[in-house]
N, C-alpha and C positions, 0 to 999 in steps of 0.2 A: 529781817526779821522784824513783827510786826512790836514799838516799844507799850505796853498795858503802864495805865497808866498810877505814878505810885503816887499818896502821900504819907507823911505823918502824921497821926495820930493814938494820944495817952502815947511820944515818946516812944515809940515801931510806927519803920516807915509800912506799908501795908501794899498791897500787887491789889490792885482796879480788873477781877471779869469783867469785862464787856458785859453788855446786858446782853445782844446778842445767843451768844454762849451761855447765859446764863440758866435767861428760857427755853436754848436747848440742853443742854443736861438734866432741869428737873421741870421740860414739858412742861411750860408754862406758856399762860395767852400769848394773844402779839401787843395785847392791853396789860398788858403788866407794865410796868411799864413808873419811876418819878412821876406820872403825873397826873397820875391816878389818887397819889397819896396829897401829894401838894404842885394841885394847876396853877400855871405863870400866870396874872393877868400882863398883854398884854397896850392892855391902853396905854395910845401916850407915851412906850419908848419910840425911838427912831428904829434907823434898818442901816444897816451898806450892807447887806446883800448887795443889796443893784448897784451899788455904790460903790464895785471892784480901782476905777477909771481914776475920780477923783483921790483913792482911797491911794491905789500909786503912787501920784505926788504928790499927794502926803507926805511919804520915802522920798519917793528921788529932794521929795524938795529936808527933808531929817540930814539929808547923805550930804548932801550941795553945803548945808552949813556947817560943818564939819571941813576945820580945815587940815594942809595937808604935817603938818606942827603940831601942838601943841606939848609948851610945858607943863609940869607935877603941879607945879605951886600957880598957875593959873589951872588949875581942872576943874576946883571944885563954882567958880563964877562962870563961865562956860557951864557949867552943868545946866544951871538956875538957865542960863542965854536957853540954850538948846527947851529948855523947857515949856521957857517961854518964848520961844518958836513958833515949838510945840499946839502948844493954847491955841493962837495969834492963823495956824495952816487950819485949825480943827473948824473952828468960829466960821474961817473961810469957807469951808466946804458942806456948813452944816444949810443952805440953803434947798441942798438938794439931796444932803443927809437924814435931817432933819430929827436934833439930839437935845435930849433935852437941854438945858444950862447944866445941870444936877452933871449926866448924864458923858455933858467932854471934859468939867471937870472933877472926877470921878479917872476917865484915863488919864489927865496930864497929873494924879495924882498918884494916880498907878506908875506912869513912868516916871515923875519926879524919885520915887520911891525905891524902884530898884536900880535907878543911875546914880542916887544914890551908895544907895549896895555897891558898886561898880567902880567907885570913886575912890573908896572905902581898900577895897577888890586888889584895884592896883595902887594906891601907895602903903598899902604891906607889901606885894613885890617888890618896889620900889627896895623899902626899904631893908627887907632879908634878901630881894637880890634875888629875889628866885623865880621863880612863874607861879602864877596864879592859877588858881579852878578855872572847869573853866568854867564858858560864861553861863551856858545850860545849866550850870549846876548852884551858881547863886543865883539865877531867874526859880530855879525849885524851890530854892530853900527858900523866900523871898514867899514862894503862893502859897509854901509850908505853911509859913509866917499867917497866914489867913486864913487857916484851915478853923471851924467850927459844925459842928454833930450837932443838929437837934435840937433840943429838948424833949422834942414831939417823939411820940409816939407809937404804931399804927399797926392797925392788929392786921391781920393776915392769912385766911384757913386753905391749904394746898396739903389735897391726898388725905387730908384729919390731922395735916399737922397745924398746930398756932404757932404763925414768921410771926416776929415784934420786928416790928422796920422801925429806920433814923433814917434822914433823911443827915448830908456828904454834905458844906457847901465851905467857897474858896471864896477871892475875891475876883473873878467874874460869877457870882451864884453857885444854885445848885447842880452838884456837877453828882453827884451818889449816889447810897446809899450806906446804910452797915445792915441788913437783914442776916436774925440770930432766927433759928431753924428751933432750938430748940434740938439737937444733937452736935449742927455749928455758927460759926458763927462769920458771916458771904460779904464779901464787901465791894462793892458790884457800882461797874462804873456810866452814867446816866447823861449825858454832854447836850442831850438836850433841850436844858431850859436854859440854860448860861449865856453867857450874853456871847452873841459873835464875835464879838471883837475883838477875846483871844487869845487865836493864830496872828493879826494883826498886828497885835499887842509883841504878840512874843518873837513874829520873824522880825521886826520894825528894829525892840532891843538890843536882841541876836543881833542886825544888820548893823546897828548906831556903835555898841556895845566895838569891836572887829572894825571900822574906817577906827576911836577913840583911844583902844588899844595902839595901832597899830601908829598914829599919829604923834604919842608921847614917847617926852624925845629922854 
């Protein structure tokens, strides 16, 4: 079963309809998309799409940096060390990837935020002698904490109806639209303009979390 994007907005969790499905449901043209309202300027941005080998090397080096055993009281320092390793690895492959310094530091900061949350969850689990929540739940909570809805409202007329559209952003960029048709408010996913590194980061963090949790004594 396909998992649709879910984000929390205004204290309520909303499931986002994929853009393709929304266009079919409302018989919208192919050019109806988030870029119609807020196009993205790619000038000077790096790209990881053609750097699969290098990114896989980074992932493996990160996993190789995790020891078989980690004492709970060493965990905080270890995560800081792992964050530094991640920064060095990204700069090490940057000749082929071409990321700007701000993009590298952005990825490193996100890694630090998520692993800090992971650290807290592991320690809570140890103290409470209970199971910690699934990592992707922690990741989803972090992602939701970065959600922002644009103040800008865009007008779009369809079949005589005046629609009001706002864009939805999270830490990886623009990911969807809130579309008020006058009758209903729709939440629509369109991640075409989002940072392509999100998939890599989610998988890397998930793999790191699994190995760290197994290593904690």
